[in-house]
C-alpha positions, 0 to 999 in steps of 0.5 A: 500499500502507497503511503499518505502524502506528507502533510505541509506544515502551516504557514508561519504568518497568514497573509495580510488582508487586502487594504481597502481601495482608496477613496476617490479625491473629493470634487474641486471646490467651486467658487461661489458667485460674487456680487459685482460689488464685493471685491477683496480690498487690496492692501494699503500702505501709509507712510508719514515723514518728520523733518525738524527742518520743515514745519510740515509732515509728508505723507503717502498712501499707495495701493496696488490696483488691478492685481498688481498691474498698476500703483495708486498714490496719494501724497500731501503735505500737513501743517502743524496748523491742520493746513493740507497742500501739496496733494498729487494723485498718481497712477503708474504702471510699467509702461504708462504713468499720469500724475495729477496736481491738485493745487496747481491743476496741472497733470504730467503724462508719460507712456512707453511702448515697445516696437519689436524687441529692440525699440522703445518710444516714449513720450512725456507731456505737461498738460498746462505748460503745454510742452513735453518731449518724444524719445526713441531708444534702439539696441543696436544688435545687443542691449549694451549698444544703444542709440537714443534720439530726443526732441522737445515738443514744440521743438525748434532744434534737431533731436538730441542723439546719444550713442552708448557702447560698453566702455563709452557714451557720447551725446551731440545736441544743438545749442546757442551761443552769442545768437549763433547755433552750434553743436555741443558734444558730451562724452564719457569713456571707461578702461578697466585696469588691474583692480581699478577703472580709469574714467574720462569724461567731457562735459560743458567744455570741462575735461575730467580724469578719473582713477579708482582703485579698490580691494577688500580693504582699501578704496582710493580715488584721484581725479583732475578737472581741466576747464578747456572751453569756458563761455566766458573769456574772462573766467579764470581757468583752474585745475582742480586736483582731488584725492579721496581714500577709504579704509575698512576695518572689518565688515562694521567699520570704515574711515573715509577721507578726501582732500581738494588741492586747489582749496585746501579743503577736507572732510573725514567720516567715520562709520560704525555699524552697531548690530543689524539695523544701528549706524554711527557717523562721525564726520568734519568738514573743513570748509564749513568747519562743522563737526557732525554726528549722526545715529541711524536706525533702520535703512540707509535708503530711506525706505522704512518697509524693511526696517524694524518695526517699519520705522526709520530714525536718524538724530544729527548732532552739528557743532560749528566753530561757535559750540554754542550755536550747535544744533540737533536734527531729527528725521523720522519716517514710519510705515503702517499696513493697512 
């Protein structure tokens, strides 16, 4: 007789039960229709600035419109007696702006439009004065090469032309001298040298030559101004030579010094950064014989949006040669987001 087949041992682990099928995702939420009279109010920022040298406060209200495509601004001055003046309303976008002066009942309109990829046409018009200007900027095969033409409206002269290349700029416009029309040319040229830049500029008959050296700790600059073509023949021509020096003592301290050889005037300023948002400056101006001290809390660019508590505070102590005439100035700028 044949033996029965061997019995298999029971499995060590029972098979896992099948997981339940995943639930279908919930249907997307549908926005309930809103009344055309109901909308979400865009954020509004209010900035108020006080300057102890002026007998009034300056205010600016701004908000964004059309989902950030345009910005609306309203600025005005308020005196301590409650009088309000210099009211201005501005609507601006990247390609157009309108500024309206309430007191003068005047407006300035600006607009620009791109023609293709390399040409931009802009125009500006002052309504009350009935004047303005039209400009054309063309990129010549590269954004670093530009040709610009600007003409005033109404115009009695040829347009002003300017050419810009990576290492130089030159402009040509029509002018008048002794009731004669002449051509005025201004230019600027730059050249890079090891750790420095040389610059030569010719503006209104004055030739300026500058050299700037800069590394991680020292910045040194020198320049000379050469009057080549003064319009007044009786005016004395002087060659003005000046130097400027700046030394960094770590990331928080700097000392700067400048000297003009023609007048023997010099200035010195020491800057020290205390923490992240506080700066202290001490300076002396030999021309005005003025000693100064500044304390700044906030940003140097006068914008309060990124300052602590959105406040910029600046205090200045000026000590002239007569110490009894010393005075203190304050500037405070505060921003509220509503």
